Structures are given as C-alpha cells and as structure tokens.
C-alpha positions as CSV (number, residue, x, y, z in Angstrom):
1,M,-0.2,0.0,0.0
2,R,1.3,3.3,-0.9
3,G,2.2,5.8,1.8
4,L,2.4,3.1,4.3
5,V,5.8,3.3,6.2
6,L,6.5,0.4,8.7
7,A,8.7,1.7,11.5
8,G,11.2,-0.7,13.1
9,P,11.8,-1.2,16.8
10,P,13.3,1.9,18.5
11,S,17.1,1.7,19.0
12,L,18.9,1.4,22.1
13,R,19.9,5.4,21.7
14,D,16.1,6.3,21.2
15,L,14.9,4.3,24.4
16,M,17.9,6.0,26.4
17,R,16.9,9.6,25.3
18,A,13.4,8.7,26.1
19,A,14.4,7.7,29.6
20,I,16.3,10.8,30.2
21,R,13.3,12.7,28.9
22,V,11.0,11.1,31.7
23,D,13.6,11.7,34.2
24,M,14.2,15.3,33.2
25,T,10.4,16.0,33.3
26,I,10.1,14.7,36.9
27,S,13.1,16.5,37.9
28,K,12.1,19.8,36.6
29,I,9.0,19.7,38.8
30,F,11.4,19.2,41.9
31,V,13.7,22.1,40.5
32,L,10.5,24.6,40.4
33,L,9.3,23.3,43.8
34,L,12.7,23.7,45.1
35,F,13.2,27.3,43.9
36,A,9.6,28.0,44.8
37,A,9.5,30.8,47.5
38,P,7.5,33.0,49.6
39,V,7.8,36.6,48.9
40,F,11.5,37.4,49.3
41,A,11.2,41.3,49.5
42,M,13.2,42.1,52.5
43,P,10.2,42.4,55.3
44,K,9.7,45.4,57.7
45,P,11.0,44.6,61.0
46,V,8.5,42.8,63.1
47,K,8.6,40.9,66.3
48,S,9.3,37.3,65.3
49,Q,6.4,34.9,65.8
50,T,8.1,31.7,64.8
51,G,9.7,28.9,66.7
52,A,12.6,30.3,68.6
53,E,14.5,27.1,68.3
54,V,14.2,27.1,64.4
55,E,15.5,30.8,64.5
56,T,18.4,30.0,66.7
57,V,19.5,27.1,64.3
58,L,19.1,29.2,61.3
59,A,21.1,32.0,62.7
60,R,23.9,29.4,63.5
61,Y,24.0,28.5,59.7
62,R,24.1,31.8,58.4
63,L,27.2,32.5,60.4
64,A,28.8,29.2,59.0
65,K,31.3,29.5,56.2
66,A,29.3,26.5,54.3
67,I,27.1,23.9,55.3
68,T,27.4,20.2,53.8
69,A,25.1,17.2,54.5
70,K,23.8,13.8,53.2
71,V,20.3,14.5,51.7
72,K,17.3,12.1,51.0
73,K,14.7,13.6,48.7
74,T,11.2,12.8,48.2
75,V,9.1,14.3,45.6
76,F,5.1,13.4,45.6
77,Q,3.4,14.8,42.7
78,E,-0.2,15.0,43.7
79,T,-1.9,15.2,40.4
80,M,-0.1,12.1,39.1
81,Q,-0.2,10.2,42.8
82,S,3.5,9.1,42.1
83,E,6.3,9.5,44.3
84,S,10.0,9.5,43.7
85,K,13.0,9.0,46.1
86,S,16.6,9.6,45.7
87,Q,19.8,10.6,47.8
88,G,23.1,12.2,47.5
89,D,25.0,15.1,49.1
90,F,24.0,18.9,49.8
91,Y,26.2,22.0,49.6
92,F,25.2,25.5,50.8
93,A,27.4,28.6,51.1
94,K,26.3,32.1,50.7
95,G,23.1,31.8,48.8
96,K,24.6,29.2,46.5
97,L,23.5,25.8,46.4
98,R,24.5,22.4,45.2
99,I,22.9,18.9,45.4
100,D,24.6,15.8,44.1
101,I,22.0,12.9,43.6
102,S,23.9,9.8,43.4
103,E,21.2,7.2,43.7
104,P,18.8,5.8,42.1
105,E,20.1,7.9,38.8
106,K,22.8,10.4,38.9
107,T,21.8,14.1,38.7
108,T,23.4,17.4,39.6
109,L,21.6,20.5,40.5
110,V,23.7,23.7,40.8
111,Y,22.5,27.4,41.8
112,D,25.4,29.9,41.3
113,G,23.1,32.8,42.4
114,K,22.2,33.7,38.8
115,T,21.5,30.5,37.0
116,V,20.0,27.1,37.8
117,W,21.7,24.0,36.1
118,F,20.3,20.6,36.3
119,E,22.2,17.7,35.0
120,S,20.7,14.1,34.3
121,R,22.8,11.3,32.9
122,L,22.5,7.6,32.0
123,D,26.0,7.4,31.3
124,D,28.8,9.7,30.0
125,Q,27.2,9.6,26.4
126,H,23.9,10.3,27.2
127,V,23.6,13.6,29.3
128,S,20.8,16.1,29.2
129,V,21.0,19.6,31.1
130,T,18.4,22.2,31.7
131,K,19.5,25.8,32.1
132,M,17.3,28.3,33.8
133,R,17.8,31.6,35.2
134,A,16.8,32.2,38.6
135,S,14.4,35.0,37.4
136,S,12.5,32.4,35.2
137,V,12.0,29.9,37.9
138,H,11.0,32.5,40.6
139,K,11.6,36.1,40.8
140,S,13.7,36.0,44.1
141,G,15.5,32.6,44.1
142,S,15.6,29.7,46.5
143,L,13.4,28.9,49.3
144,L,16.6,26.8,50.8
145,A,18.9,29.6,50.0
146,A,16.6,32.0,51.8
147,L,16.0,30.0,54.9
148,F,19.7,29.4,55.5
149,E,20.9,32.9,54.6
150,R,18.1,35.7,54.9
151,K,16.5,36.8,58.0
152,G,13.0,37.3,58.2
153,V,11.8,34.8,55.6
154,L,9.8,32.9,58.2
155,D,8.0,36.2,59.1
156,R,5.9,35.5,56.1
157,F,4.6,32.4,57.7
158,K,2.2,31.8,60.5
159,L,3.5,29.0,63.1
160,V,0.5,26.7,63.2
161,G,1.9,23.8,65.1
162,N,4.9,22.5,67.3
163,K,5.2,18.9,68.4
164,T,7.7,16.4,69.7
165,A,8.6,13.4,67.2
166,N,11.7,11.1,66.9
167,G,13.4,12.7,69.7
168,G,13.1,16.4,68.1
169,N,10.9,19.1,67.6
170,V,8.7,19.6,64.6
171,F,7.4,23.2,63.6
172,S,4.5,23.5,61.1
173,Y,3.9,26.8,59.2
174,E,1.4,28.2,56.9
175,A,1.9,31.1,54.4
176,K,0.2,34.3,55.7
177,D,-1.0,35.1,52.3
178,K,-1.5,31.8,50.3
179,K,-2.5,33.8,47.0
180,K,0.7,35.2,46.8
181,S,3.1,32.4,48.3
182,D,4.2,29.6,46.0
183,V,5.0,27.7,49.2
184,R,1.5,27.1,51.1
185,F,3.0,24.8,54.0
186,L,6.2,24.4,55.5
187,E,7.4,21.9,58.1
188,I,10.9,21.9,59.8
189,A,12.1,19.2,62.0
190,I,15.0,20.0,64.5
191,K,17.1,17.3,66.3
192,N,20.4,17.8,68.4
193,K,20.3,21.5,67.3
194,D,20.3,20.6,63.6
195,I,17.7,20.6,60.9
196,Q,16.7,17.1,60.4
197,R,13.9,17.6,57.8
198,I,12.4,20.3,55.9
199,T,9.0,19.6,54.0
200,Y,6.7,21.9,51.9
201,R,3.8,21.8,49.8
202,D,3.1,24.2,46.6
203,Q,-0.4,25.5,45.6
204,I,-1.2,22.3,43.6
205,E,-0.2,20.1,46.8
206,N,3.0,18.7,45.4
207,R,5.2,17.8,48.1
208,V,9.0,17.8,48.6
209,T,10.8,16.4,51.4
210,L,14.3,16.8,52.3
211,E,15.9,14.9,55.0
212,F,19.4,15.9,56.3
213,S,22.1,13.7,58.1
214,N,25.9,14.2,58.8
215,L,25.6,17.9,58.8
216,S,28.7,19.8,59.2
217,K,29.8,23.4,59.0
218,G,33.0,24.4,57.3
219,A,34.6,25.7,54.2
220,V,33.5,24.3,50.6
221,P,35.4,24.9,47.6
222,A,34.1,27.6,45.5
223,S,34.4,25.2,42.3
224,K,31.4,23.2,44.0
225,F,29.2,26.2,42.8
226,V,30.6,26.4,39.4
227,Y,28.9,24.3,36.6
228,K,30.2,23.5,33.1
229,P,28.2,21.4,30.7
230,P,29.9,18.3,29.2
231,R,30.4,18.8,25.5
232,S,28.2,15.9,24.8
233,A,25.3,17.1,26.8
234,E,22.0,18.3,25.1
235,I,21.1,21.6,26.7
236,T,17.5,23.0,26.9
237,E,16.4,26.6,28.2
238,P,12.8,26.6,28.8
C-alpha cells in the first residue's frame, strides 16, 4: 500500500533518550518546587512569631562558612499520585547551592546565584542539561537559600503547630498570604540543634521532603558552585 511506512523497533539510543526525557520532566518539577519561594522582598522589622529554636539554628547556619550534609529527597506529585525517592550530597554557601544525587540515577543541581543548572545522565554519552535563569524559576530565588541565609523569611509564615517526634521538635507553618506565596505549607524538624528535615507543599499540593544527616559546617571549595556542561550534553532552556 502506498504511503504506508513500517517503523522498525526503537534503537537503544532512542530508548535511552526517552528515559532521560522522562527523568528530566520529573526532575524539573522538583527544581520548580525547590526554587519556589515565599515573597523574598526584605520584610519590615517585626517581632518574630516563629519557633525560637528554628530561628536559633538558622542563625548559626547563616554564620557558618558553608553547610554540607547527606540528603534524602522525596517528591510526591499530587496530580499524578506518584512518588520518587533519591539520595546524595547537599552543599550550601552564601546563597549558592548544590545537590549531587547519586542514587538511583546520577543528577546534579547547581544554583550559582544567577543560574540554575540541572544535569541528568544515564552514562557519559547520554547527558541532558536544563539551564534556567533564577528569575525565570521565581523572581527571588531559592526557598532553601533564603531559609539558610536571609533573616525574616519565616515572618511571611504563621506558626500553626509544634510537636515532639523522633526525639526532636517539629514546627509547622502556613503562608500568611496563600495567594501570593508559592509555598503554602512548610514543616521544619530539628534534632540535636540541627535541621533534620524540611517539607513543603506548593499551591497544587506537590510535596517535597528533604532529610538531612551528617551535617557539618566548614569551608566548601568555590568550584562546587561552578557548573560547566559536558560537550556531549543536550542543553535546553525552557
């Protein structure tokens, strides 16, 4: 029959490209959530209405040269009713952030203060990179960067709960203005004077949980916050 083209089975390269695209789609959602933030315009001085323990821990982090930790990440997508889990290393210094995920797939997220880079790879020959200006993700940057570096961020939230769990204290917050805040709910768990877990939800109820362990404070090489895409990488800019 004329006009009929019989397509053969997909090649291994096609399958690997498709797998990367699926992983990148899920990972972009995490990037958007990670860099979603409440209003970051510097608030007017007001009396803190947040948990004093949270403020004390964050103040110590702001004075540290850098923060490093092991991190376990869980992303739950409400609309798809799906959950993904991964783990790796977390680095933070002076408003810059890096997360290297080693399992189950290797991914790297770098925020150098101006640009967000997200790399996903199946192997050295199949690498996809997403490049986003911080302004295109959100006008003011990262929730984590803000919590760790900027004073007054929690003044945009209302403390709605405080409980003891797993040997530590858990503080729950809701955005005071849910229409303007991308982060509607925030929960911070503290144990042994360090942040053990941060969980937050956006306006469509996607939920991101970051669990920290082996946290240390000390110098981190500046090169950790510099990213250069591999030559073989496919780079996209949404």
